PAZAPA-4460 file (N, C-alpha, C; in steps of 0.05 Angstrom, whole numbers, plus 32768, in hexadecimal, padded with zeros to 4 digits):
% residues 206
    n_x    n_y    n_z   ca_x   ca_y   ca_z    c_x    c_y    c_z   seq   type   mol
   7E42   804B   7FF4   7E3E   8067   7FFB   7E58   8076   7FF5     1      M     A
   7E55   808E   7FEC   7E6D   809F   7FE7   7E79   80A8   8001     2      S     A
   7E93   80AC   8001   7EA1   80B6   8019   7E9E   80D4   801B     3      K     A
   7E9E   80DE   8034   7E9C   80FB   8038   7EB3   8109   802A     4      P     A
   7EAE   8121   8021   7EC3   8131   8014   7ED4   813F   802A     5      T     A
   7EEE   813C   8028   7F00   8149   803A   7F05   8165   8030     6      V     A
   7F00   817A   8040   7F04   8196   8037   7F21   819B   8030     7      P     A
   7F25   81AC   801C   7F40   81B3   8014   7F4F   81BF   802C     8      S     A
   7F6A   81BB   802C   7F7A   81C6   8041   7F81   81B1   8056     9      G     A
   7F76   8199   8054   7F7C   8184   8068   7F9A   817E   8068    10      T     A
   7FA7   817F   8051   7FC3   8179   804F   7FD5   818D   805E    11      S     A
   7FC9   81A4   8066   7FD8   81B7   8076   7FE1   81AC   8091    12      D     A
   7FD3   8197   809A   7FD9   818B   80B3   7FE7   8171   80B1    13      H     A
   7FF1   816B   8099   8001   8152   8096   8019   8153   80A8    14      R     A
   8020   813C   80B4   8036   813B   80C6   8050   8142   80B9    15      A     A
   8060   8153   80C6   807B   815A   80BD   808E   8146   80C9    16      D     A
   8093   8131   80BA   80A1   811A   80C6   80BE   8117   80BA    17      S     A
   80CE   8109   80C9   80EA   8105   80C1   80ED   80ED   80AE    18      S     A
   80D7   80DF   80A9   80D7   80C9   8096   80BB   80C8   808A    19      A     A
   80BA   80BC   8072   80A0   80BB   8064   808C   80AA   8074    20      A     A
   8074   80B4   8078   805F   80A6   8086   8049   809F   8073    21      L     A
   803A   808A   807A   8022   8083   806B   800F   809B   806E    22      H     A
   8001   80A2   8058   7FEF   80B9   805A   7FD9   80B7   8070    23      P     A
   7FD1   809F   8076   7FBD   809C   808C   7FC8   80A6   80A6    24      L     A
   7FE2   80A3   80AB   7FEE   80AC   80C3   7FF6   80C9   80C1    25      I     A
   8001   80D1   80AA   800A   80EC   80A7   7FF2   8100   80A7    26      A     A
   7FDB   80F7   809D   7FC4   8109   809B   7FB1   8108   80B3    27      D     A
   7FB7   80F7   80C6   7FA5   80F5   80DD   7FAA   810C   80F0    28      R     A
   7F95   811B   80F7   7F97   8130   810B   7F7D   8132   8119    29      W     A
   7F7B   8144   812C   7F64   8145   813E   7F57   8161   813E    30      S     A
   7F49   8168   8128   7F3C   8182   8127   7F24   8183   8139    31      P     A
   7F1C   819C   8140   7F04   81A0   8150   7EEE   81AE   813F    32      R     A
   7EF5   81BB   812A   7EE2   81CA   811A   7ED5   81B7   8106    33      N     A
   7EBF   81AA   810F   7EB2   8196   80FE   7E99   81A1   80F1    34      L     A
   7E91   8194   80DB   7E7A   819D   80CC   7E60   8193   80DA    35      D     A
   7E50   81A5   80E6   7E39   819D   80F5   7E22   8193   80E3    36      P     A
   7E25   8195   80C9   7E10   818C   80B7   7E16   8171   80AB    37      T     A
   7E2F   8168   80AD   7E37   814F   80A1   7E2A   8138   80B0    38      A     A
   7E22   8124   80A2   7E15   810D   80AE   7E22   80F3   80A6    39      E     A
   7E21   80E0   80B8   7E2B   80C5   80B3   7E16   80B0   80BB    40      L     A
   7E16   809A   80AC   7E05   8084   80B3   7E15   806F   80C3    41      T     A
   7E07   805D   80CF   7E15   8048   80DE   7E25   8036   80CA    42      M     A
   7E1B   8033   80B2   7E2A   8023   809E   7E43   8031   8096    43      E     A
   7E43   804C   8095   7E5C   805A   808F   7E70   8058   80A6    44      Q     A
   7E66   8054   80BE   7E78   8051   80D5   7E82   8034   80D8    45      L     A
   7E75   8021   80CB   7E7D   8005   80CE   7E9A   8000   80C9    46      R     A
   7EA6   800B   80B4   7EC3   8005   80AF   7ED5   800E   80C6    47      P     A
   7ECD   8023   80D5   7EDE   802C   80EB   7EDE   8017   8101    48      L     A
   7EC7   800C   8107   7EC6   7FF8   811D   7ED1   7FDD   8113    49      F     A
   7ECE   7FD7   80F9   7EDA   7FBF   80EF   7EF9   7FC1   80F1    50      E     A
   7F03   7FD9   80EB   7F20   7FDC   80EF   7F29   7FD8   810C    51      A     A
   7F19   7FE3   811E   7F1F   7FDF   813B   7F1E   7FC2   8142    52      A     A
   7F0B   7FB3   8137   7F08   7F97   813D   7F21   7F87   8136    53      R     A
   7F30   7F8F   8122   7F47   7F80   8119   7F61   7F8A   8124    54      W     A
   7F60   7F9A   8139   7F78   7FA3   8147   7F85   7F8B   8157    55      A     A
   7F9F   7F8C   815A   7FAC   7F77   816B   7FA4   7F7C   8188    56      P     A
   7FA6   7F66   8198   7FA0   7F68   81B4   7FAF   7F51   81C3    57      S     A
   7FB3   7F55   81DD   7FC1   7F41   81ED   7FB1   7F27   81EC    58      W     A
   7FBE   7F11   81E3   7FB2   7EF7   81E3   7F98   7EF6   81D3    59      G     A
   7F95   7F09   81C0   7F7C   7F0C   81B0   7F64   7F0F   81C3    60      N     A
   7F68   7F1E   81D9   7F53   7F22   81EC   7F3E   7F36   81E2    61      S     A
   7F45   7F46   81CF   7F32   7F59   81C3   7F22   7F69   81D7    62      Q     A
   7F30   7F7A   81E6   7F23   7F88   81FD   7F14   7FA2   81F5    63      P     A
   7F15   7FAA   81DC   7F09   7FC3   81D4   7EEB   7FC1   81CF    64      A     A
   7EDC   7FD3   81DB   7EBF   7FD4   81D7   7EB8   7FF2   81D1    65      R     A
   7EA2   7FF6   81C4   7E9A   8012   81BD   7E7C   8017   81C1    66      Y     A
   7E76   802F   81C8   7E5B   803A   81C6   7E5B   804F   81B0    67      L     A
   7E46   8050   819F   7E46   8062   8189   7E2A   806D   8185    68      V     A
   7E29   8087   817F   7E10   8094   8178   7E14   80A8   8162    69      G     A
   7E02   80A9   814E   7E05   80BE   8139   7DF3   80D6   8141    70      I     A
   7DFC   80ED   8137   7DEE   8106   813E   7DD0   8103   8137    71      R     A
   7DC0   810D   8149   7DA3   810B   8145   7D96   80F4   8154    72      G     A
   7DA7   80E3   8160   7D9C   80CD   816F   7D9E   80D2   818D    73      T     A
   7D8E   80C3   819D   7D90   80C5   81BA   7DAB   80BD   81C4    74      E     A
   7DB6   80A8   81B8   7DD0   809E   81C1   7DE6   80B4   81BE    75      T     A
   7DE5   80C2   81A8   7DF8   80D8   81A4   7DF5   80ED   81BA    76      F     A
   7DDC   80F5   81C0   7DD7   8109   81D4   7DE0   8100   81F0    77      D     A
   7DDC   80E6   81F6   7DE4   80DB   8210   7E03   80DC   8213    78      R     A
   7E11   80D6   81FE   7E2E   80D7   81FF   7E37   80F4   8201    79      I     A
   7E2B   8106   81F1   7E33   8122   81F1   7E2F   812E   820D    80      A     A
   7E1B   8125   821B   7E15   8131   8236   7E2B   812B   824A    81      A     A
   7E3B   8116   8245   7E51   810F   8257   7E6B   811D   8251    82      T     A
   7E6D   812C   823B   7E86   8139   8234   7E8C   8150   8247    83      L     A
   7EA6   8155   8249   7EAE   816C   8259   7EA5   8186   824C    84      S     A
   7EA4   819C   825C   7E9A   81B5   8252   7EA9   81BE   8238    85      R     A
   7EC3   81BB   8238   7ED3   81C3   8221   7ECB   81B3   8208    86      G     A
   7EC8   8199   820B   7EC1   8188   81F4   7EA4   818C   81EC    87      N     A
   7E93   8193   81FE   7E77   8199   81F7   7E74   81B1   81E4    88      K     A
   7E89   81C1   81E4   7E88   81DA   81D4   7E8B   81D4   81B6    89      A     A
   7E97   81BD   81AF   7E9B   81B7   8193   7E93   819B   818A    90      W     A
   7E96   8187   819C   7E92   816B   8193   7E75   8165   818A    91      A     A
   7E60   8172   8193   7E46   816C   8189   7E42   8172   816B    92      P     A
   7E55   8180   815F   7E54   8184   8142   7E5D   816B   8133    93      A     A
   7E68   8157   8141   7E71   813E   8134   7E59   812F   8128    94      A     A
   7E5E   811F   8114   7E49   810E   8109   7E43   80F6   811B    95      A     A
   7E57   80EE   812B   7E53   80D8   813D   7E65   80DB   8155    96      A     A
   7E5C   80D1   816C   7E6C   80D1   8184   7E6F   80B4   818D    97      L     A
   7E87   80AE   8196   7E8E   8092   819D   7E9B   8093   81B8    98      V     A
   7E96   807E   81C8   7EA5   807A   81E1   7EB4   805F   81DF    99      I     A
   7ECE   8060   81E3   7EDE   8048   81E3   7EDF   803D   81FF   100      G     A
   7ED9   8023   8202   7ED7   8016   821C   7EEB   7FFE   821C   101      V     A
   7EFA   7FFB   8232   7F0D   7FE5   8234   7F02   7FD0   8247   102      A     A
   7F04   7FB7   823F   7EFE   7FA1   8251   7F15   7F9D   8263   103      V     A
   7F11   7F9F   827D   7F27   7F9D   8290   7F26   7F84   82A2   104      V     A
   7F10   7F76   82A1   7F0D   7F5D   82B0   7F04   7F47   829C   105      L     A
   7F10   7F2F   829F   7F07   7F19   828D   7EED   7F0D   8297   106      D     A
   7EE4   7EF8   828A   7EC9   7EED   8290   7EC7   7EE1   82AC   107      E     A
   7EDE   7EDC   82B8   7EDF   7ED2   82D3   7EE4   7EE7   82E8   108      E     A
   7EE5   7F00   82E0   7EE9   7F16   82F2   7F06   7F1C   82F9   109      G     A
   7F18   7F10   82EA   7F35   7F15   82EF   7F3E   7F2C   82DE   110      R     A
   7F52   7F3C   82E7   7F5C   7F52   82D7   7F65   7F48   82BB   111      P     A
   7F5D   7F56   82A7   7F65   7F50   828C   7F7E   7F61   8284   112      L     A
   7F95   7F55   8280   7FAD   7F64   827A   7FAA   7F74   8260   113      P     A
   7FB4   7F8C   8261   7FB7   7F9D   8249   7F9C   7FA5   823B   114      Y     A
   7F87   7FA5   824B   7F6D   7FAC   8240   7F6D   7FC9   8235   115      G     A
   7F78   7FDB   8244   7F79   7FF7   823B   7F8B   7FFA   8223   116      E     A
   7FA1   7FEC   8222   7FB3   7FEC   820C   7FA5   7FE2   81F3   117      Y     A
   7F96   7FCC   81F6   7F87   7FC1   81DF   7F73   7FD4   81D4   118      G     A
   7F65   7FE3   81E6   7F52   7FF7   81DD   7F61   800D   81CE   119      L     A
   7F78   8015   81D7   7F88   8029   81C8   7F8F   8020   81AC   120      G     A
   7F98   8007   81AA   7F9F   7FFD   818F   7F86   7FFC   817D   121      L     A
   7F70   7FF3   8188   7F58   7FF2   8177   7F4E   800D   816F   122      A     A
   7F50   8020   8182   7F47   803B   817C   7F59   8049   8167   123      T     A
   7F73   8043   8168   7F84   804F   8153   7F7C   8043   8138   124      Q     A
   7F76   8029   8137   7F6C   801E   811E   7F52   802D   8114   125      N     A
   7F40   8032   8127   7F27   8040   8121   7F2D   805B   8115   126      L     A
   7F3F   806A   8122   7F45   8085   811A   7F52   8086   80FF   127      V     A
   7F64   8073   80F9   7F71   8073   80DF   7F5E   806A   80C9   128      L     A
   7F4C   8059   80CF   7F37   8051   80BC   7F25   8069   80B6   129      Q     A
   7F20   807A   80CA   7F11   8092   80C6   7F1F   80A4   80B1   130      A     A
   7F39   80A7   80B3   7F48   80B6   80A0   7F45   80AB   8084   131      V     A
   7F46   8090   8082   7F43   8082   8068   7F27   8087   805C   132      A     A
   7F14   808C   806D   7EF8   8090   8064   7EF3   80AE   805F   133      E     A
   7F07   80BF   8061   7F03   80DB   805C   7EF7   80EA   8074   134      G     A
   7EFA   80DE   808C   7EEF   80EA   80A4   7F05   80F3   80B6   135      L     A
   7EFD   8101   80CC   7F10   8107   80E1   7F05   80FC   80FB   136      V     A
   7F17   80F6   810D   7F0F   80EA   8127   7F20   80F8   813D   137      A     A
   7F13   8104   8150   7F21   8112   8165   7F1C   8103   8180   138      H     A
   7F31   80F9   818C   7F2F   80EA   81A5   7F30   80FD   81BC   139      Q     A
   7F20   80F7   81D1   7F1D   8109   81E8   7F1F   80F9   8202   140      M     A
   7F2E   8104   8215   7F2D   80FA   8230   7F18   8108   8241   141      A     A
   7F0F   811F   8238   7EFC   812F   8247   7EDF   8126   8245   142      G     A
   7ED8   8112   8255   7EBD   8108   8258   7EBA   80FB   8273   143      F     A
   7EA1   80F7   827B   7E9C   80EC   8296   7E98   80CE   8293   144      D     A
   7EAD   80BF   8299   7EAB   80A2   8296   7E96   8095   82A9   145      A     A
   7E94   80A0   82C1   7E80   8095   82D3   7E64   8099   82C9   146      A     A
   7E5F   80B1   82BD   7E45   80B6   82B1   7E3F   80A4   829A   147      A     A
   7E53   809E   8289   7E4F   808B   8273   7E48   8070   827E   148      I     A
   7E57   8067   8292   7E52   804C   829E   7E35   804A   82A8   149      A     A
   7E2C   805F   82B6   7E11   805F   82C1   7DFC   8061   82AB   150      E     A
   7E00   8073   8298   7DED   8079   8283   7DE8   8061   8271   151      E     A
   7DFE   8052   826B   7DFC   803B   8259   7DFC   8020   8267   152      F     A
   7DFC   8020   8281   7DFB   8006   8290   7E13   7FF5   828C   153      G     A
   7E2B   8000   828D   7E43   7FF1   8288   7E49   7FDE   82A0   154      L     A
   7E52   7FC6   829B   7E59   7FB4   82B1   7E74   7FBC   82BD   155      P     A
   7E7A   7FB1   82D4   7E93   7FB8   82E2   7EAB   7FAE   82D4   156      D     A
   7EA8   7F9C   82C1   7EBE   7F90   82B2   7EC9   7FA2   829C   157      S     A
   7EBC   7FB9   8298   7EC6   7FCB   8282   7EC9   7FE7   828D   158      V     A
   7EDA   7FF7   827F   7EDE   8013   8287   7EDF   8025   826F   159      E     A
   7ECE   803A   826E   7ED0   804D   8258   7EEA   805D   825A   160      P     A
   7EF8   805F   8243   7F12   806C   8244   7F16   8083   8231   161      R     A
   7F06   8085   821C   7F0A   809A   8208   7EF0   80A0   81FA   162      V     A
   7EEC   80BA   81F4   7ED6   80C3   81E3   7EE2   80CB   81C8   163      A     A
   7ED3   80C7   81B3   7EDD   80CD   8198   7EC7   80DB   8188   164      I     A
   7ECE   80F2   817D   7EBC   8100   816B   7EC4   80FA   814F   165      A     A
   7EB1   80F0   813F   7EB6   80E8   8123   7EA5   80FA   8111   166      V     A
   7EB1   8105   80FD   7EA2   8115   80EB   7EB3   811F   80D3   167      G     A
   7EAC   8135   80C8   7EBB   8141   80B2   7EC2   815E   80BA   168      T     A
   7ED8   8167   80AE   7EE1   8183   80B3   7ECC   8197   80A9   169      L     A
   7EC9   81AC   80B8   7EBA   81C3   80AE   7EC7   81CE   8095   170      A     A
   7EB8   81DA   8083   7EC3   81E6   806B   7ED5   81FD   8074   171      Q     A
   7EEA   8203   8064   7EFD   8219   806B   7EEE   8233   8070   172      P     A
   7EF8   8241   8085   7EED   825C   808C   7ED0   825B   8096   173      D     A
   7EC8   8243   80A0   7EAE   8241   80AD   7EB2   8236   80C9   174      T     A
   7E9E   8239   80D9   7E9F   822F   80F5   7EAA   8245   8108   175      G     A
   7EA8   823F   8122   7EB0   8253   8136   7ECD   825A   8133   176      P     A
   7ED3   8274   8136   7EEE   827E   8132   7F02   8271   8145   177      L     A
   7EFA   826D   815E   7F0D   8261   8172   7F15   8245   816A   178      D     A
   7F02   8236   815E   7F09   821B   8155   7F1B   821C   813D   179      L     A
   7F16   822E   812B   7F27   8231   8113   7F43   8238   811B   180      R     A
   7F46   8249   812F   7F60   8251   8138   7F6F   823A   8145   181      E     A
   7F61   822A   8155   7F6E   8213   8162   7F76   81FF   814D   182      R     A
   7F65   81FA   8139   7F6C   81E7   8125   7F82   81F0   8113   183      D     A
   7F86   820A   8111   7F9B   8215   80FF   7FB7   8213   810C   184      A     A
   7FB8   820D   8125   7FD3   820B   8132   7FE2   81F4   8127   185      K     A
   7FFC   81F7   8123   800D   81E1   8118   800E   81C9   812A   186      P     A
   800F   81B2   811E   8012   8199   812D   802F   8197   8136   187      R     A
   8033   818E   814F   804F   818B   8159   8052   8170   8167   188      R     A
   806A   8165   8163   8072   814C   8171   808F   814F   817A   189      R     A
   8096   8140   818E   80B2   813F   8197   80C2   8131   8181   190      R     A
   80DC   8139   8180   80ED   812C   816C   80F4   8110   8174   191      A     A
   80FB   80FF   8160   8102   80E3   8165   8119   80E0   8179   192      L     A
   812B   80F3   8179   8142   80F0   818B   813A   80F3   81A8   193      D     A
   8122   80FD   81AD   8117   80FD   81C9   8107   80E4   81CF   194      E     A
   80FE   80D6   81BB   80EB   80C0   81BF   80F7   80A4   81BD   195      L     A
   810D   80A1   81AE   8117   8086   81A9   8134   8085   81B2   196      V     A
   813A   8074   81C5   8155   8070   81CF   8162   8058   81C3   197      S     A
   817C   8058   81C3   818B   8041   81B8   819C   8033   81CD   198      G     A
   81B5   803B   81CF   81C9   802E   81E0   81C2   8031   81FE   199      E     A
   81B5   8046   8206   81AD   804B   8221   8195   805E   8221   200      A     A
   8187   805E   8237   8170   8071   823A   817A   808D   8236   201      W     A
   816D   809C   8224   8174   80B7   821F   818A   80BA   8209   202      G     A
   8194   80A4   8200   81A7   80A4   81EA   8198   80A1   81D0   203      T     A
   8195   80B5   81BF   8184   80B3   81A8   818C   809C   8195   204      P     A
   8178   808E   818B   817D   8079   8177   817D   8085   815B   205      A     A
   8172   809D   8158   8171   80AA   813E   817F   80C6   8140   206      F     A
***
């Protein structure tokens, strides 16, 4: 299957970095103005979850689990219903909605170390693979985890931690004006001298 076409102008959001980054990292961003007509199949989504499957994890515990629905399915609608009001305003235009779930108890009911961290690593793999496939993926904290657990019958050993909208960018100058304005804002990050210490805490390493 051919990959979705990325609308022109995507490079406008390339990371302004102090060192050369791999394009998958430099071009990853979280737009909200998605194409409501773009469609994905489960086979087109397979590489994203395969990438997640190969993420590192503590003791190879592999704590990342996912729920996924493509637009037009009941699963998609059930996930969309749990989103916060703000996210409901734009995320249903995604081609797929995903819930990332962390295994927090092992098979004997004991706490599983670093389950949430493992889910984070796997989800970053998923998001970067989405970029490689010509897609965008916007991660969201704004959803009702308790509603997801009840709706999908999740066991006590797992916890929903993140919602992800996967799709393609809307074509330039299309879509709601408020979303276009939010997406047009420049990307910002703290400088390395605030993030990485060397000789002592707060002493910049770079």
